[in-house]
C-alpha positions in Angstrom: 293.7 56.7 -188.7 292.5 58.1 -185.5 289.6 59.9 -185.3 288.9 62.4 -182.6 285.2 61.4 -180.8 285.1 64.7 -178.2 287.2 67.1 -177.5 286.9 68.2 -173.5 289.2 70.2 -170.8 290.7 67.7 -168.5 292.9 68.6 -165.1 296.1 66.5 -164.3 294.2 64.1 -161.9 291.7 63.3 -164.1 294.4 62.9 -167.0 296.0 60.4 -164.8 292.7 58.5 -164.2 291.9 57.8 -168.2 295.3 56.6 -168.5 295.4 54.6 -165.8 292.0 53.4 -167.5 293.8 53.0 -170.6 296.3 50.7 -169.5 294.2 48.4 -168.0 291.9 48.4 -170.9 295.3 47.9 -173.7 298.0 46.4 -171.0 300.3 48.9 -171.4 300.4 52.3 -172.6 302.5 53.7 -175.9 305.6 55.9 -175.4 303.7 59.1 -175.5 301.2 58.4 -173.1 303.9 56.6 -170.7 305.7 59.7 -171.1 302.1 62.0 -170.4 301.9 59.5 -167.0 305.3 60.0 -165.9 304.8 64.0 -166.0 301.0 63.5 -164.3 302.3 61.3 -161.6 304.9 64.4 -160.4 302.2 66.9 -161.3 298.8 65.7 -159.6 298.3 67.3 -156.3 294.9 65.9 -155.6 293.3 62.5 -156.4 290.8 62.0 -159.2 288.2 61.8 -156.5 288.8 64.9 -154.5 289.5 66.9 -158.0 285.9 65.4 -159.5 284.8 67.1 -155.7 286.5 70.3 -156.7 285.1 70.9 -160.0 281.4 70.2 -158.7 281.9 72.6 -156.1 282.9 75.5 -158.3 281.0 74.5 -161.0 277.8 74.6 -158.5 278.8 78.2 -157.7 277.1 78.8 -161.6 279.7 81.9 -162.0 279.0 84.0 -165.4 281.2 83.0 -168.2 283.3 80.8 -166.3 284.0 77.4 -168.0 285.1 73.9 -167.6 288.8 74.6 -169.3 288.8 77.6 -166.7 288.2 75.3 -164.1 290.4 72.5 -164.4 293.1 75.2 -165.2 292.0 76.2 -161.6 292.6 72.5 -160.3 295.7 71.9 -161.9 297.4 75.1 -160.4 295.2 75.1 -157.2 296.2 78.7 -156.2 296.6 79.7 -152.6 295.7 83.3 -152.9 293.0 85.7 -154.8 296.1 87.3 -156.2 297.5 83.7 -157.9 293.6 83.1 -158.8 293.6 86.4 -160.8 296.9 85.5 -162.3 295.8 81.8 -163.6 292.6 83.2 -165.1 294.5 86.2 -166.9 295.5 83.8 -169.4 292.1 83.9 -170.5 289.7 86.8 -171.8 287.7 86.2 -168.9 286.6 88.8 -165.7 285.9 87.1 -162.4 284.7 89.6 -160.0 286.7 90.0 -156.6 283.3 88.7 -155.2 283.4 85.6 -157.5 287.2 85.1 -156.6 286.7 84.8 -153.1 284.3 82.4 -153.5 286.5 80.4 -155.2 289.1 80.9 -152.8 286.5 79.7 -149.9 286.6 76.6 -152.0 290.1 75.8 -152.7 290.8 76.2 -149.0 289.7 73.0 -148.6 291.9 71.3 -151.0 295.1 73.0 -150.6 298.0 70.7 -149.5 298.8 71.7 -146.2 302.4 72.6 -145.8 
């Protein structure tokens, strides 16, 4: 039987980092973990280090009602505009002011992949 010690939000780059630690510890990953690793290798657009930096910068804004799960979802999606950011946040019962959306987007611009 597995005991859940803690539940917390993780963005895709941090899931990738956690899976690598598990693989190093156990020698190999089980079937589900391998499938998850395949997915995160495709979906991760930031390194774990960059993701942690971005999360810290958004947390440092101290925006009201913005919880870790919201921040991690923003890091996963990396919206390119305020409109896209608004769509990401619509999935939650959360209202972020236009001014705060602009603050988030200003930080995100530094981390968006160049196209």
